[in-house]
C-alpha positions, 0 to 999 in steps of 0.5 A, spaced: 500 499 499 505 504 501 508 503 495 502 504 491 501 511 495 508 513 493 508 511 486 501 515 485 505 521 488 511 520 483 505 520 477 502 526 480 509 530 480 510 527 473 503 530 470 504 536 474 510 538 472 509 535 464 502 540 464 506 546 466 512 545 462 506 543 456 503 550 458 509 554 458 510 551 451 504 553 448 505 559 450 511 561 447 509 557 441 503 562 440 508 568 442 512 566 436 506 565 431 503 572 433 510 575 432 510 572 425 503 574 424 505 582 424 511 583 419 510 591 419 514 595 414 515 602 412 510 604 407 502 607 405 496 604 403 492 610 400 485 611 397 482 616 392 475 618 391 472 624 388 465 627 386 463 634 383 463 637 391 470 634 394 476 630 393 477 625 398 484 623 399 485 618 405 490 612 408 489 606 413 495 608 418 495 600 421 497 595 417 502 590 416 504 583 412 502 576 415 505 572 410 511 573 405 514 568 401 518 568 395 524 564 392 530 568 393 531 573 387 525 570 383 519 575 384 514 571 380 514 566 386 512 571 391 505 569 395 503 574 400 498 576 405 496 582 408 491 585 414 489 592 414 486 595 420 479 598 418 479 602 425 485 606 422 482 609 416 484 617 416 481 622 411 484 629 411 477 632 413 476 630 420 468 629 419 469 625 414 474 620 418 469 619 423 463 618 418 468 613 414 468 609 420 460 609 420 455 603 418 454 606 411 461 605 410 466 601 413 462 599 419 468 599 424 463 597 429 462 590 426 468 589 421 475 591 424 480 588 419 481 587 411 485 581 408 488 581 402 492 575 399 497 576 393 499 571 389 500 569 381 506 575 380 507 575 373 512 580 369 509 585 364 516 588 362 522 591 366 521 593 373 513 592 371 509 586 374 502 584 375 499 580 381 492 577 382 489 580 389 483 577 393 480 582 398 476 580 403 473 585 407 466 586 411 464 578 409 464 579 402 470 578 397 473 582 391 478 578 386 482 583 381 489 584 378 494 590 380 500 592 376 506 595 380 513 597 379 519 594 383 523 600 385 529 595 389 530 588 389 533 588 396 530 590 400 524 588 396 520 595 395 514 596 390 509 601 388 502 600 385 495 601 384 488 597 384 481 599 383 476 597 389 469 596 388 465 601 393 458 599 390 461 591 392 463 592 399 457 598 400 461 604 401 456 609 401 451 609 396 450 612 389 447 618 391 454 621 393 456 622 385 462 617 387 464 612 381 464 605 383 470 604 382 475 607 387 483 608 386 487 605 391 495 606 391 500 602 395 508 604 397 511 599 401 517 594 403 515 586 402 519 583 408 521 577 404 526 575 409 
């Protein structure tokens, strides 16, 4: 009976130590995963829209890459993903900034993040490329092709432009007199190392 009690005590100690170590490892793995998921770079994501009364020029102040994979020196092998913090939207007019956060635009009370997946990079000519992009925002998806220029390979730096379908994502109404396709530009390093 004494040996059984000792064995039970030993097993209890081993289980406690094992569980405690396991929790620490999971926590460390979670921290490492979180770090790799937020690859911040310098750069801008800006948008432009206008009607007869106003020319909007704004940006998203907070965004980051969640993935960027590329074979060394082979830009056409690049695949990447980004997350854009919709709550960080900014426009030069403070009242418009607040309105863009409202339910009839980005609805940041319900949707805080948009994601962009980048694939199928293809050289067009010289330093100009195209890429397929998939924008997920407000529970909806838009697929489009974007053209960009490579201004540096080390670090990889790109500048480009895309058109986002305002009507698809219910960003405002037709009464605003703004076209359905909104110009978005980007100017950023891509963390490929």
